[in-house]
C-alpha positions, -999 to +999 in steps of 0.1 A: +005+441+121+002+405+109+024+376+122+051+358+101+034+325+108+000+337+096+017+354+064+030+318+056-002+302+062-019+330+041+006+328+013+006+290+010-032+288+009-032+312-021-012+291-042-018+254-026-052+260-010-057+236+021-019+234+029-013+266+047-019+259+083-001+226+079+028+241+065+030+270+090+026+247+120+054+221+109+076+252+101+072+266+136+076+232+153+108+225+133+121+260+143+115+249+177+135+219+172+108+196+181+103+162+168+065+162+151+047+133+134+028+148+105-001+126+102-028+123+073-040+098+047-022+093+015-025+121-012-033+149+011-001+172+004+022+161+034+051+157+013+046+191-003+044+209+031+074+193+046+095+198+012+086+236+017+096+238+052+129+218+043+139+245+018+134+274+047+158+264+070+195+252+063+209+227+067+181+204+062+185+167+054+153+155+034+152+115+033+127+093+016+130+069+046+155+063+073+167+032+094+184+028+126+215+014+103+215+043+080+212+067+111+242+050+126+261+056+092+253+094+098+262+097+132+291+118+126+272+143+104+243+144+131+266+148+160+264+187+167+239+189+139+218+223+140+194+219+112+164+198+101+160+160+098+131+152+074+118+118+068+091+117+039+075+084+047+078+065+079+058+035+067+085+024+038+101+002+068+092-032+083+071-029+117+098-034+144+124-016+123+101+013+120+095+016+158+132+012+167+141+039+142+114+063+155+123+059+191+159+067+184+151+098+162+125+110+191+151+103+218+180+121+198+159+153+193+144+157+229+174+145+247+201+160+222+218+126+220+213+091+216+234+058+222+226+025+208+244-011+212+231-039+190+245-071+174+249-053+141+271-026+157+271+006+179+267+045+176+264+073+196+252+108+185+261+138+207+248+174+210+220+168+185+204+205+185+182+200+154+146+192+148+128+163+129+095+159+110+084+127+097+054+119+075+030+090+088-002+075+073-030+067+097-025+032+092+013+033+105-002+054+134-023+025+145+008+004+148+027+032+167+004+038+194-003+001+202+034-005+209+045-004+246+071+020+237+045+046+232+042+056+266+078+054+277+095+067+246+074+086+223+040+101+237+056+130+259+087+135+235+068+140+203+043+164+190+014+148+166+001+171+141-031+158+123-036+169+089-073+174+082-074+191+046-073+173+012-057+197-014-089+206-036-067+213-067-037+198-081-007+222-082+026+210-101+047+239-085+062+235-054+056+258-023+081+288-024+087+303+008+119+326+015+149+310+032+161+322+067+183+312+095+171+288+123+160+309+152+176+309+184+143+304+203+162+299+236+172+335+238+137+344+235+117+355+267+084+336+272+060+348+298+047+315+318+011+330+315+010+322+280+010+283+285-004+282+322-033+258+334-065+271+317-050+287+287-058+277+250-023+264+246-023+243+279-055+227+267-043+217+237-009+205+248-025+185+279-042+162+252-007+148+242+016+155+267+021+153+307+020+185+324+058+191+328+062+185+290+035+208+283+058+237+296+088+223+279+070+222+244+050+254+247+081+274+258+101+263+228+072+269+201+063+302+217+100+313+217+104+300+182+070+320+171+082+352+185+119+347+171+104+339+135+086+372+139+119+390+146+109+397+184+130+390+215+098+384+237+068+361+230+035+379+235-004+370+232+000+374+195+024+344+194+001+325+219-029+334+197-015+322+163-001+290+178-036+282+194-053+286+158-023+267+140-023+235+166-060+231+172-058+199+149-037+183+177-068+182+197-080+153+173-059+130+193-084+130+219-108+114+195-087+093+176-069+076+204-090+053+226-075+039+259-087+006+278-059+008+304-039+033+320-009+021+302-009+003+269-044-008+257-046+017+231-066+017+199-063+043+169-096+051+149-080+054+115-115+053+098-126+084+118-093+102+108-102+094+070-138+107+076-125+137+094-105+145+063-133+141+039-157+162+058-131+189+066-124+192+031-155+189+012-183+197+038-204+168+024-191+143-003-204+118-026-197+082-029-176+087-059-153+112-043-147+087-018-140+060-043-117+083-063-096+097-029-091+061-015-092+037-048-123+019-038-148+001-059-183+009-050-188-020-028-158-016-007-169+021-005-202+012+008-187-013+033-160+012+048-189+037+053-211+015+070-183+008+097-183+045+106-221+051+102-220+071+136-201+098+120-223+107+089-257+113+076-271+102+044-283+133+025-291+118-008-295+083-023-290+086-060-264+098-064-252+089-028-241+119-007-231+120+027-229+147+054-216+150+088-233+137+120-239+157+149-208+140+165-187+148+135-199+182+134-191+187+169-155+173+165-149+194+132-158+226+151-135+216+180-103+206+160-104+225+127 
């Protein structure tokens, strides 16, 4: 027997190659009512995957962007909300506004309520029982991880899913998935052995969350996976598919560099861009890089020189790059 999430993965990859795993991963995270950041370069299909998830569960609010002011205006609607809040682009707001909006959403999803008081007004949202997914590009991720709020308000409450594959062909049609009810994952029995220390899920989760939050998040995700598969108890089959789906979360181990116990973070966005190119193409030419990132030849050579430990020069004319041993080891771990 196959698993519902594997069926989604396979079906999407048939029509939209490279988007199957991400779509299934975001779908399960939303079903578990998590707050998830979908991180990837522009043009990699993040909006397509998120739009598909928004059509599976109802109600779903798909928004181009969101500010705390607009969230204040939606306080009545969000109180008692049991659906999905989907933000297509977190980068459309100014830096501080973006940070405040994101921390507010993260708190609302994790704690089920949020209360804010500012000179521009006050609002309170109670009994929020939904999930949230937000698209973000690496450059915006860089600004988020540098903020002091990352440790206190974001890191443990939010999933970061790193989308590693660029669609290899343009598809006009949207992803089509059957709609269904949001599962009641809380009613699913979840054996602790599935996410206990030493398990594959624990080893993935501990890269992003503290020990207690690993338990909270995986219990919800395992419960959602089993409920989506129409079962009342999570099993090893759920743990196996989730470990495959969420391996890209391990990417954070390599992208996020710390120089202090708290704060002092640096996000290696160049590494993520190169990860996507190598994961998508295996090897790639300078022309592909120029087309994907809208660079001229001089800019492309300059960018590649800054990340020279991640590639090997396979051919000079035309220029073709292959992954270095370090890059191959990272890809083997996360993809």
